[in-house]
Structure formats: C-alpha cells, structure tokens
One Martini backbone bead per residue (centre of mass of N, CA, C, O) as a GRO file, in nm:
protein
  334
    1MET     BB    1  10.619   8.489   7.215
    2GLN     BB    2  10.403   8.689   7.350
    3LEU     BB    3  10.271   8.998   7.333
    4ALA     BB    4  10.070   9.002   7.597
    5ALA     BB    5  10.000   9.113   7.943
    6ILE     BB    6   9.788   9.125   8.225
    7VAL     BB    7   9.890   9.278   8.534
    8ILE     BB    8   9.765   9.213   8.861
    9LEU     BB    9   9.790   9.356   9.173
   10ASN     BB   10   9.731   9.197   9.498
   11TYR     BB   11   9.581   9.322   9.821
   12ASN     BB   12   9.316   9.274   9.978
   13GLY     BB   13   9.102   9.293   9.694
   14VAL     BB   14   8.827   9.137   9.668
   15GLU     BB   15   8.622   9.352   9.583
   16MET     BB   16   8.760   9.452   9.339
   17LEU     BB   17   8.776   9.195   9.189
   18ARG     BB   18   8.469   9.137   9.179
   19ARG     BB   19   8.398   9.408   9.022
   20PHE     BB   20   8.648   9.430   8.783
   21LEU     BB   21   8.746   9.167   8.648
   22PRO     BB   22   8.516   9.106   8.448
   23SER     BB   23   8.596   9.354   8.245
   24VAL     BB   24   8.874   9.256   8.183
   25ILE     BB   25   8.804   8.984   8.063
   26GLY     BB   26   8.572   9.082   7.858
   27PHE     BB   27   8.759   9.340   7.712
   28SER     BB   28   9.008   9.159   7.658
   29ALA     BB   29   9.279   9.017   7.450
   30PHE     BB   30   9.452   8.948   7.692
   31PRO     BB   31   9.599   8.793   7.929
   32VAL     BB   32   9.530   8.728   8.279
   33ILE     BB   33   9.724   8.834   8.568
   34VAL     BB   34   9.755   8.742   8.915
   35ALA     BB   35   9.925   8.899   9.179
   36ASP     BB   36   9.981   8.793   9.514
   37ASN     BB   37  10.052   8.962   9.839
   38GLY     BB   38   9.944   8.782  10.080
   39SER     BB   39   9.648   8.741  10.118
   40THR     BB   40   9.361   8.741  10.389
   41ASP     BB   41   9.050   8.796  10.238
   42GLY     BB   42   8.976   8.578   9.990
   43SER     BB   43   9.103   8.610   9.711
   44ILE     BB   44   9.194   8.317   9.637
   45ASP     BB   45   8.913   8.185   9.644
   46LEU     BB   46   8.781   8.373   9.430
   47LEU     BB   47   8.976   8.299   9.193
   48HIS     BB   48   8.913   7.995   9.191
   49LYS     BB   49   8.598   8.008   9.171
   50GLU     BB   50   8.536   8.268   8.951
   51PHE     BB   51   8.855   8.273   8.808
   52PRO     BB   52   9.003   8.012   8.649
   53GLN     BB   53   9.124   8.157   8.382
   54ILE     BB   54   9.331   8.276   8.548
   55ARG     BB   55   9.654   8.360   8.641
   56LEU     BB   56   9.827   8.265   8.936
   57LEU     BB   57  10.032   8.453   9.170
   58GLN     BB   58  10.207   8.358   9.479
   59PHE     BB   59  10.269   8.526   9.782
   60GLU     BB   60  10.352   8.531  10.121
   61SER     BB   61  10.397   8.842  10.092
   62ASN     BB   62  10.411   9.201  10.123
   63PHE     BB   63  10.598   9.384   9.867
   64GLY     BB   64  10.445   9.567   9.727
   65PHE     BB   65  10.440   9.720   9.430
   66THR     BB   66  10.739   9.677   9.362
   67GLY     BB   67  10.796   9.375   9.459
   68GLY     BB   68  10.554   9.242   9.323
   69TYR     BB   69  10.618   9.310   9.033
   70ASN     BB   70  10.909   9.210   9.013
   71ARG     BB   71  10.839   8.914   9.073
   72ALA     BB   72  10.628   8.862   8.855
   73LEU     BB   73  10.804   8.961   8.604
   74GLU     BB   74  11.026   8.753   8.641
   75ILE     BB   75  10.854   8.509   8.590
   76LEU     BB   76  10.756   8.635   8.293
   77LYS     BB   77  11.017   8.621   8.165
   78GLY     BB   78  11.006   8.556   7.808
   79GLU     BB   79  10.677   8.545   7.745
   80PHE     BB   80  10.660   8.869   7.695
   81GLU     BB   81  10.682   9.173   7.524
   82ASN     BB   82  10.440   9.279   7.713
   83TYR     BB   83  10.311   9.497   7.969
   84ILE     BB   84  10.003   9.538   8.167
   85LEU     BB   85   9.956   9.752   8.418
   86LEU     BB   86   9.696   9.693   8.672
   87ASN     BB   87   9.468   9.781   8.868
   88SER     BB   88   9.200   9.646   9.063
   89ASP     BB   89   9.040   9.954   9.030
   90VAL     BB   90   8.956   9.895   8.710
   91GLN     BB   91   8.784  10.006   8.437
   92VAL     BB   92   8.694   9.883   8.118
   93GLU     BB   93   8.715   9.862   7.762
   94GLN     BB   94   8.702   9.798   7.458
   95ASP     BB   95   9.024   9.777   7.335
   96TRP     BB   96   9.231   9.913   7.530
   97ASP     BB   97   9.475   9.714   7.494
   98VAL     BB   98   9.513   9.714   7.188
   99LYS     BB   99   9.591  10.017   7.161
  100LEU     BB  100   9.846  10.012   7.329
  101ILE     BB  101  10.004   9.786   7.170
  102ARG     BB  102   9.986   9.921   6.896
  103PHE     BB  103  10.151  10.164   6.970
  104LEU     BB  104  10.415  10.016   7.032
  105ASP     BB  105  10.438   9.880   6.751
  106GLU     BB  106  10.438  10.171   6.593
  107ASN     BB  107  10.656  10.283   6.837
  108ILE     BB  108  10.979  10.203   6.893
  109GLU     BB  109  11.062  10.460   7.094
  110THR     BB  110  10.848  10.346   7.281
  111ALA     BB  111  10.816  10.210   7.616
  112ALA     BB  112  10.555  10.368   7.721
  113VAL     BB  113  10.187  10.361   7.795
  114GLN     BB  114   9.889  10.552   7.847
  115PRO     BB  115   9.579  10.621   7.921
  116LYS     BB  116   9.292  10.740   7.976
  117ILE     BB  117   9.213  10.861   8.322
  118LEU     BB  118   8.926  10.806   8.495
  119SER     BB  119   8.663  10.847   8.713
  120PHE     BB  120   8.458  10.633   8.873
  121PRO     BB  121   8.309  10.815   9.105
  122HIS     BB  122   8.354  11.062   8.878
  123PRO     BB  123   8.194  11.121   8.625
  124GLY     BB  124   8.367  11.315   8.373
  125PHE     BB  125   8.642  11.282   8.519
  126PHE     BB  126   8.945  11.287   8.626
  127ASP     BB  127   9.204  11.128   8.752
  128TYR     BB  128   9.464  11.146   8.973
  129ALA     BB  129   9.614  10.884   8.839
  130GLY     BB  130   9.739  11.046   8.541
  131ALA     BB  131   9.509  11.103   8.349
  132GLY     BB  132   9.657  11.292   8.073
  133GLY     BB  133   9.937  11.283   8.179
  134GLY     BB  134  10.279  11.310   8.294
  135PHE     BB  135  10.472  11.544   8.490
  136LEU     BB  136  10.767  11.754   8.551
  137ASP     BB  137  10.937  11.966   8.731
  138SER     BB  138  11.234  12.115   8.839
  139LEU     BB  139  11.161  11.989   9.149
  140GLY     BB  140  10.980  11.705   9.114
  141TYR     BB  141  10.680  11.776   9.051
  142PRO     BB  142  10.390  11.628   8.999
  143TYR     BB  143  10.176  11.625   8.702
  144CYS     BB  144   9.860  11.671   8.510
  145ARG     BB  145   9.660  11.628   8.270
  146GLY     BB  146   9.367  11.714   8.463
  147ARG     BB  147   9.589  11.728   8.713
  148ILE     BB  148   9.655  11.966   8.988
  149PHE     BB  149   9.683  11.832   9.241
  150ASN     BB  150   9.340  11.883   9.356
  151THR     BB  151   9.277  11.957   9.065
  152ILE     BB  152   9.000  11.857   8.862
  153GLU     BB  153   8.902  11.781   8.551
  154LYS     BB  154   8.695  11.792   8.305
  155ASP     BB  155   8.580  11.587   8.042
  156ILE     BB  156   8.602  11.755   7.697
  157ASN     BB  157   8.821  11.632   7.499
  158GLN     BB  158   9.114  11.778   7.544
  159TYR     BB  159   9.268  11.467   7.571
  160ASP     BB  160   9.242  11.304   7.268
  161ASP     BB  161   9.536  11.256   7.233
  162THR     BB  162   9.899  11.238   7.144
  163VAL     BB  163  10.163  11.235   7.391
  164GLU     BB  164  10.439  11.327   7.532
  165VAL     BB  165  10.584  11.231   7.839
  166ASP     BB  166  10.732  11.177   8.162
  167TRP     BB  167  10.478  10.984   8.267
  168ALA     BB  168  10.327  10.689   8.370
  169SER     BB  169  10.078  10.512   8.511
  170GLY     BB  170  10.038  10.255   8.740
  171ALA     BB  171   9.738  10.201   8.705
  172CYS     BB  172   9.805  10.229   8.373
  173MET     BB  173  10.045  10.034   8.178
  174ALA     BB  174  10.244  10.001   7.895
  175ILE     BB  175  10.532   9.780   7.858
  176ARG     BB  176  10.833   9.682   7.784
  177SER     BB  177  10.992   9.418   7.895
  178GLN     BB  178  11.289   9.458   7.833
  179ILE     BB  179  11.300   9.749   7.959
  180PHE     BB  180  11.223   9.684   8.242
  181HIS     BB  181  11.466   9.490   8.297
  182THR     BB  182  11.718   9.670   8.198
  183THR     BB  183  11.629   9.907   8.411
  184GLY     BB  184  11.541   9.729   8.692
  185GLY     BB  185  11.279   9.829   8.750
  186PHE     BB  186  11.172   9.868   9.058
  187ASP     BB  187  11.224  10.043   9.335
  188GLU     BB  188  11.192   9.890   9.646
  189ARG     BB  189  11.221  10.134   9.844
  190PHE     BB  190  10.931  10.256   9.778
  191PHE     BB  191  10.696  10.022   9.762
  192ALA     BB  192  10.501  10.295   9.708
  193HIS     BB  193  10.485  10.540   9.513
  194MET     BB  194  10.653  10.682   9.227
  195GLU     BB  195  10.790  10.444   9.086
  196GLU     BB  196  10.699  10.510   8.785
  197ILE     BB  197  10.847  10.773   8.762
  198ASP     BB  198  11.132  10.667   8.807
  199LEU     BB  199  11.130  10.470   8.574
  200CYS     BB  200  11.065  10.663   8.345
  201TRP     BB  201  11.320  10.835   8.381
  202ARG     BB  202  11.521  10.608   8.331
  203ILE     BB  203  11.425  10.544   8.050
  204ARG     BB  204  11.473  10.834   7.925
  205LYS     BB  205  11.788  10.810   7.965
  206THR     BB  206  11.806  10.597   7.710
  207GLY     BB  207  11.592  10.745   7.477
  208TYR     BB  208  11.326  10.693   7.549
  209SER     BB  209  10.970  10.708   7.546
  210ILE     BB  210  10.666  10.857   7.673
  211HIS     BB  211  10.302  10.800   7.661
  212TYR     BB  212   9.983  10.930   7.552
  213LEU     BB  213   9.648  10.766   7.494
  214GLY     BB  214   9.325  10.898   7.428
  215THR     BB  215   9.172  10.640   7.292
  216SER     BB  216   9.228  10.516   7.565
  217LYS     BB  217   9.006  10.385   7.832
  218VAL     BB  218   8.972  10.438   8.189
  219TRP     BB  219   8.844  10.347   8.532
  220HIS     BB  220   8.930  10.490   8.853
  221VAL     BB  221   8.884  10.481   9.187
  222GLY     BB  222   9.082  10.544   9.394
  223GLY     BB  223   9.217  10.413   9.689
  224GLY     BB  224   9.193  10.097   9.660
  225THR     BB  225   9.530  10.061   9.710
  226LEU     BB  226   9.581  10.383   9.800
  227ASP     BB  227   9.531  10.622  10.025
  228ARG     BB  228   9.568  10.974   9.965
  229THR     BB  229   9.477  11.078  10.278
  230SER     BB  230   9.704  10.949  10.421
  231PRO     BB  231   9.993  10.960  10.608
  232TRP     BB  232  10.133  10.737  10.449
  233LYS     BB  233  10.118  10.876  10.181
  234THR     BB  234  10.266  11.130  10.267
  235PHE     BB  235  10.529  10.988  10.327
  236LEU     BB  236  10.573  10.864  10.047
  237ASN     BB  237  10.574  11.120   9.890
  238PHE     BB  238  10.827  11.252  10.009
  239ARG     BB  239  11.039  11.033  10.011
  240ASN     BB  240  11.009  10.934   9.705
  241ASN     BB  241  11.075  11.200   9.576
  242LEU     BB  242  11.365  11.211   9.683
  243LEU     BB  243  11.462  10.947   9.565
  244MET     BB  244  11.411  11.019   9.267
  245LEU     BB  245  11.609  11.256   9.258
  246HIS     BB  246  11.857  11.104   9.352
  247ASN     BB  247  11.856  10.891   9.118
  248ASN     BB  248  11.846  11.124   8.857
  249GLU     BB  249  12.020  11.340   8.959
  250ARG     BB  250  12.272  11.527   8.994
  251PRO     BB  251  12.435  11.593   9.269
  252SER     BB  252  12.441  11.905   9.240
  253ARG     BB  253  12.140  11.937   9.163
  254PHE     BB  254  12.014  11.803   9.410
  255ALA     BB  255  12.132  11.999   9.626
  256LEU     BB  256  11.973  12.245   9.520
  257ILE     BB  257  11.689  12.121   9.545
  258TYR     BB  258  11.690  12.046   9.843
  259LEU     BB  259  11.709  12.321   9.967
  260THR     BB  260  11.436  12.409   9.855
  261ARG     BB  261  11.262  12.172   9.979
  262ILE     BB  262  11.292  12.229  10.272
  263GLY     BB  263  11.116  12.489  10.269
  264LEU     BB  264  10.862  12.371  10.128
  265ASP     BB  265  10.811  12.135  10.325
  266LEU     BB  266  10.781  12.300  10.576
  267LEU     BB  267  10.529  12.456  10.465
  268ALA     BB  268  10.355  12.203  10.442
  269ALA     BB  269  10.355  12.135  10.741
  270VAL     BB  270  10.218  12.387  10.836
  271VAL     BB  271   9.959  12.353  10.675
  272PHE     BB  272   9.876  12.097  10.817
  273LEU     BB  273   9.852  12.221  11.098
  274VAL     BB  274   9.636  12.437  11.026
  275ARG     BB  275   9.433  12.198  10.927
  276GLY     BB  276   9.483  11.953  11.158
  277SER     BB  277   9.733  11.765  11.033
  278ARG     BB  278   9.956  11.629  11.225
  279GLU     BB  279  10.035  11.358  11.085
  280ASP     BB  280  10.121  11.481  10.821
  281ALA     BB  281  10.341  11.658  10.923
  282LYS     BB  282  10.512  11.421  11.042
  283ALA     BB  283  10.539  11.283  10.753
  284VAL     BB  284  10.735  11.482  10.636
  285PHE     BB  285  10.977  11.441  10.834
  286LYS     BB  286  10.992  11.133  10.803
  287GLY     BB  287  11.066  11.143  10.503
  288HIS     BB  288  11.346  11.281  10.540
  289VAL     BB  289  11.471  11.076  10.742
  290GLU     BB  290  11.430  10.825  10.552
  291PHE     BB  291  11.597  10.926  10.316
  292HIS     BB  292  11.874  10.949  10.464
  293ARG     BB  293  11.878  10.635  10.540
  294MET     BB  294  11.839  10.529  10.228
  295LYS     BB  295  12.040  10.678  10.017
  296SER     BB  296  12.296  10.480  10.075
  297LYS     BB  297  12.141  10.264   9.948
  298SER     BB  298  12.116  10.041   9.728
  299PRO     BB  299  11.938   9.990   9.487
  300ALA     BB  300  11.737   9.734   9.331
  301THR     BB  301  11.836   9.874   9.087
  302SER     BB  302  11.964   9.954   8.780
  303PRO     BB  303  12.158  10.192   8.686
  304VAL     BB  304  12.143  10.484   8.475
  305GLU     BB  305  12.393  10.673   8.302
  306ASN     BB  306  12.289  10.767   8.007
  307ILE     BB  307  12.233  11.082   7.990
  308THR     BB  308  11.980  11.280   7.846
  309SER     BB  309  11.785  11.527   7.742
  310LYS     BB  310  11.518  11.361   7.772
  311GLY     BB  311  11.573  11.282   8.076
  312ASN     BB  312  11.582  11.616   8.160
  313ARG     BB  313  11.299  11.692   8.101
  314LYS     BB  314  11.106  11.988   8.169
  315SER     BB  315  10.799  12.161   8.173
  316ARG     BB  316  10.848  12.327   8.443
  317LYS     BB  317  10.979  12.523   8.675
  318SER     BB  318  10.697  12.583   8.858
  319ILE     BB  319  10.396  12.453   8.980
  320LEU     BB  320  10.363  12.617   9.235
  321TRP     BB  321  10.363  12.900   9.119
  322ASP     BB  322  10.135  12.855   8.914
  323TYR     BB  323   9.916  12.763   9.121
  324TYR     BB  324   9.956  12.962   9.391
  325ILE     BB  325  10.029  13.244   9.244
  326ARG     BB  326   9.892  13.245   8.942
  327GLY     BB  327   9.628  13.048   8.930
  328LYS     BB  328   9.693  12.775   8.779
  329LYS     BB  329   9.471  12.486   8.764
  330ASN     BB  330   9.506  12.427   8.451
  331PHE     BB  331   9.682  12.301   8.200
  332SER     BB  332   9.574  12.513   7.977
  333GLU     BB  333   9.699  12.772   8.149
  334LEU     BB  334  10.027  12.714   8.117
   0.00000   0.00000   0.00000
C-alpha cells in the first residue's frame, strides 16, 4: 500500500487545471490523480495531451463533490494509506503535501489535517474556505481562524501554529483512507458544500481529532469550483447546514436548535430582501423545504453512533452574537 495520493475532483474546470495542475505536479511528492465528473469542456483532452503522467478516473455524470469523491476513493480503496483531497483551483508550494502526511504519521489520533489556506486572488489574506482552521458554534454555524462570515483577516503569521479544530476544509485536506471509508465517506445528499464539516463531525464522534497545520501553505482561488455569491450556494448553505445538524445532534438537541434557527434564518432572508437579493431570500426558504423533504431519507453514509465529548465540542455559544452584537470580527478578538 502506498503512503498517499493527491486526488483532485474536476468538473468543467479545464482552465483551472491548465493553470494550477503544473504546480501540483511540480511541487508534490505524492502521485496526482484527477477524478472527472463527466466534464464537457475539454478537460479530458487537456489531461491526455498535457498531463499524461497523472492518473485519470472518468465518470459519465456529475455526481457533485460528495458523489464524485466517494466514487473516486472507492476505486482507490486499499491502494493508499492517506488521501489528500485538493480543489482544482489551488496553488501549492514545495513539500506542502509531505508536511501534511508527516503530521498524520506522527499523530496517530489525528484523522485529518488541513494546511494554512490563503487567498490566491488577494495575496497576503486568508481564504474564505478553511483559512486557519474551522470551528462550529453551538447552533452549528461554521467559522474559521482568519475568516468569520465575510470578514477576512490579513495573514501576519498569527496562525502559523498547530491546533486541534472542529473541521478541515474540503479545499485541501489530508485524511486517513481507512477512517474515510469506515465512517461512510461523504453524505451524498449534500451534493456539495459543508460535506467536509459533516464528515469531520462524524469522525470526531469516533474519538479521532482534526487538526490545522500552519507550516503547510496553499493558495485557493475560491469560487473556482463553487461560486459562493450565487443563490445556489445560498441554498446549499442553509439546506446542508440543517442536514449536518440533523445527522450529528441528538434528536432533542436538534429540535431546540431548529426552533432557534427558524427565527435566525427568517431574519437572514429579510436581510437578503433588504439588500435586493430576492433569489437568495427564496433560497433560504427552499433550503428549509428541501431539508424537510430529505431528512427522512437514509443518508448515503454509515451513521456513527458512539458519540463522545470530543464529537460534541463547540467553540463558541453563538458566533452570530459575537460577530453582529459584540462586534468581534476577528478570531483573535473572541
């Protein structure tokens, strides 16, 4: 069994592959595998002609982030001890992958680890997706060191450390293959967005930890694979957050959280309307409707029952209160 593989999921990302795949191949120690979700934009021709050294897995349809990775990693099952999941719109540096895998090798209780994720289009600032490590508050709202909601911090080496976190970003994360498979992989109902947070939560419920490693750095375009300003992303944001809570909280606890979230999400929809984003406001309600339609369906993943205190750890009581009422915009202020 080989130590690790870098697995990139692609869907109509020919320009991202052309721009960023050379750095991944040139600066990485482990083999690169591209799993294609039925692209129609010339991605396959590009990979065959310009990157014949990479291993290509092809699917006939777009199964989303969740389904694409589940299928790709099932094919690779038994070949690699670790997977490094990497978005196609990420620039890397020398030894970025070696540092992540070395950390997993030296820390047997850690299931997954992410690097420092910086913004490619805004040099010197953290990226929206993952930044300096992800956390969840008591209501299930995700936030990061370096990014709380839409406030992005400048990187002044404040997060060059190594810390335990609640979740690692799907934009770039190294994960033990056995744990990925035994915890059921990604819940395919999510399609895309927050699926990695759900997976990390389920993993923590088994007693393993998730970490951030600040000595490894990558630069993420953001929106290259999923535009975070679109109503589709808003819909996924609200629906999948509820699915995640429903997957991982006790029924009684979820019921209490959901009652609170109804009011908060209604307020969010009103804010969208005031700002002129009618489609985003509609997406909030569609997210709740779709959640209720989907929640009774069995997830595509295997549920984890042995909940531990680590699995239920929350970092803040309410990041909304801290951010909007107390005015705490940066993680260091919390």
